[in-house]
C-alpha positions in Angstrom: 138.8 84.0 97.4 137.1 80.8 98.6 134.6 79.7 95.9 131.9 78.8 98.4 132.3 82.1 100.1 132.2 83.9 96.8 129.0 82.1 95.9 127.3 83.0 99.2 128.3 86.6 98.7 127.0 86.6 95.1 123.7 85.1 96.3 123.2 87.6 99.1 124.0 90.5 96.7 121.5 89.1 94.2 118.8 88.9 96.8 119.5 92.5 98.0 119.1 93.7 94.4 115.9 91.8 94.0 114.6 93.3 97.3 115.6 96.8 96.2 113.9 96.3 92.8 110.7 95.1 94.4 110.7 98.1 96.7 111.3 100.5 93.8 108.5 98.8 91.8 106.1 99.2 94.7 107.0 102.8 95.1 106.5 103.4 91.4 103.1 101.7 91.4 102.0 103.6 94.5 103.0 106.9 92.8 101.2 106.0 89.6 98.1 105.0 91.6 98.0 108.2 93.5 98.4 110.2 90.3 101.2 112.2 91.8 103.7 113.8 89.5 107.2 112.3 89.4 110.4 114.0 90.5 110.9 115.4 87.0 107.5 117.1 86.9 105.8 115.0 84.3 103.9 111.8 84.3 105.4 108.8 82.4 102.3 108.2 80.4 102.4 111.8 79.1 105.7 111.2 77.2 
């Protein structure tokens, strides 16, 4: 594959991962702030 193309692809994938991670972190913080129980039925700070 063309090295420049590969580099652009890698950069876009990295930014997608960063965006997903930030979204996940925001969701986690919102969940913690609301005091709602997680999917597994226990809070993380109980463990």
